[in-house]
RODO-2510 file (C-alpha; in nm, 4 decimals, decimal comma):
residues 115
     n   res          X          Y          Z
     1     m    -1,0314    -1,4228     0,0827
     2     t    -0,6710    -1,2439     0,1416
     3     t    -0,4542    -1,3447     0,3709
     4     i    -0,3100    -1,0642     0,5128
     5     t     0,0461    -1,1004     0,6165
     6     t     0,1780    -0,8763     0,8932
     7     i     0,5294    -0,7314     0,9774
     8     s     0,6915    -0,7661     1,2789
     9     g     0,6926    -0,3700     1,3820
    10     s     0,4046    -0,0280     1,4415
    11     v     0,2241    -0,0193     1,0950
    12     q     0,0246    -0,2617     0,9780
    13     s     0,0521    -0,4488     0,6425
    14     h    -0,2403    -0,4889     0,3488
    15     l    -0,5597    -0,3464     0,5886
    16     p    -0,8639    -0,6235     0,4483
    17     c    -1,1328    -0,4422     0,2501
    18     l    -1,4938    -0,4361     0,2773
    19     h    -1,5371    -0,8172     0,0867
    20     e    -1,2241    -0,9557     0,3183
    21     k    -1,4284    -0,8571     0,6537
    22     m    -1,7386    -0,9921     0,5431
    23     g    -1,6223    -1,2712     0,4155
    24     s    -1,7438    -1,1783     0,0635
    25     d    -1,6373    -1,3205    -0,2757
    26     d    -1,8786    -1,0266    -0,4375
    27     h    -1,5895    -0,7674    -0,5244
    28     i    -1,8465    -0,6283    -0,8215
    29     q    -1,9431    -0,3641    -0,5640
    30     i    -1,7172    -0,0634    -0,5158
    31     v    -1,6197    -0,0094    -0,1525
    32     p    -1,3938     0,2543     0,0377
    33     d    -1,0407     0,0896     0,0962
    34     h    -0,8630     0,4470     0,1773
    35     h    -0,6311     0,4205     0,5048
    36     p    -0,4039     0,6770     0,5212
    37     l    -0,0051     0,6876     0,6311
    38     t     0,1678     0,9457     0,7513
    39     k     0,5252     0,9854     0,6988
    40     s     0,7100     0,8141     0,9848
    41     e     0,4075     0,4374     0,8785
    42     i     0,5864     0,5418     0,5132
    43     k     0,9664     0,5204     0,6421
    44     e     0,8996     0,1952     0,8656
    45     l     0,6379    -0,0160     0,5697
    46     l     0,9920     0,1208     0,3459
    47     q     1,2142     0,0092     0,5471
    48     r     1,0995    -0,3056     0,6554
    49     a     1,0609    -0,3957     0,2061
    50     a     1,4238    -0,3515     0,2211
    51     n     1,5234    -0,5793     0,4575
    52     p     1,6914    -0,8812     0,1993
    53     s     1,5588    -1,1721     0,4897
    54     i     1,1787    -1,0599     0,3025
    55     s     0,9728    -1,2676     0,1811
    56     c     0,8179    -1,2031    -0,1776
    57     v     0,4748    -1,2376    -0,0125
    58     s     0,5649    -0,9510     0,2785
    59     l     0,6793    -0,7689     0,0361
    60     a     0,3752    -0,7079    -0,2236
    61     s     0,1512    -0,7174     0,1171
    62     i     0,3492    -0,3730     0,2041
    63     q     0,3476    -0,2619    -0,1550
    64     v    -0,0428    -0,3648    -0,1075
    65     r    -0,0489    -0,1015     0,2190
    66     l     0,1126     0,1855     0,0385
    67     l    -0,1624     0,1990    -0,2228
    68     q    -0,3827     0,2210     0,0490
    69     g    -0,2839     0,4990     0,1760
    70     i    -0,4093     0,6671    -0,1331
    71     p    -0,6966     0,9160    -0,1223
    72     g    -0,9710     0,7797    -0,2725
    73     y    -0,8429     0,4476    -0,3184
    74     t    -1,1047     0,1653    -0,3493
    75     c    -1,1189    -0,2348    -0,3462
    76     p    -1,1489    -0,3434    -0,6003
    77     r    -0,8740    -0,1070    -0,7132
    78     p    -0,9253     0,1932    -0,9870
    79     y    -0,8435     0,1586    -1,3211
    80     e    -0,8735     0,5201    -1,4295
    81     g    -0,8374     0,8197    -1,3118
    82     l    -0,6375     1,0539    -1,0565
    83     v    -0,6593     0,7836    -0,8156
    84     a    -0,5667     0,4986    -1,0940
    85     e    -0,2051     0,7397    -1,1937
    86     k    -0,0844     0,7977    -0,8486
    87     e    -0,1253     0,4016    -0,7824
    88     m     0,1265     0,3768    -1,0974
    89     l     0,3195     0,6068    -0,9771
    90     i     0,3855     0,4870    -0,5764
    91     s     0,3885     0,1432    -0,7287
    92     s     0,6363     0,1988    -0,9620
    93     l     0,8325     0,3930    -0,7009
    94     f     0,8287     0,1274    -0,4644
    95     v     0,9249    -0,1162    -0,7215
    96     k     1,2582     0,1295    -0,7845
    97     e     1,3016     0,2617    -0,4390
    98     y     1,1960    -0,0108    -0,1986
    99     e     1,5801    -0,2359    -0,1494
   100     h     1,7677     0,1553    -0,0641
   101     p     1,4365     0,3809     0,0159
   102     t     1,5900     0,7430     0,1586
   103     d     1,3945     0,9841     0,3769
   104     a     1,3533     1,1504    -0,0589
   105     t     1,1717     0,7926    -0,1541
   106     t     0,9753     0,9058     0,1430
   107     e     0,8860     1,2659     0,1200
   108     q     0,7770     1,1731    -0,2845
   109     m     0,5124     0,8906    -0,2352
   110     y     0,3866     1,1296     0,0655
   111     g     0,3418     1,3826    -0,1975
   112     i     0,1852     1,1972    -0,4588
   113     m    -0,0899     1,0160    -0,2345
   114     n    -0,1714     1,3766    -0,1109
   115     a    -0,1616     1,5694    -0,3990
***
């Protein structure tokens, strides 16, 4: 089971999937893990990630929460198809931009999630 990290702010990082909520280690069954994000929530997560004193665990938790914003996201994570492509694009953008996110970064992530 994964430990959930909540970082100060109104948006919770990494919401637990059904496996985690039920305390199950059986991740063979695919369960929905989509939790929508608004543009302002994406911006808040990116602003928290840009904090130079953020821990690696908190940073990873923010990245997972951004991925959970993709409609159709599942646990375990998809490895092929449109959702997996969006996951790769958002992860790449996050790694590239998290230290200095802009409004364009927020718009781009939101656009990828909802395309």
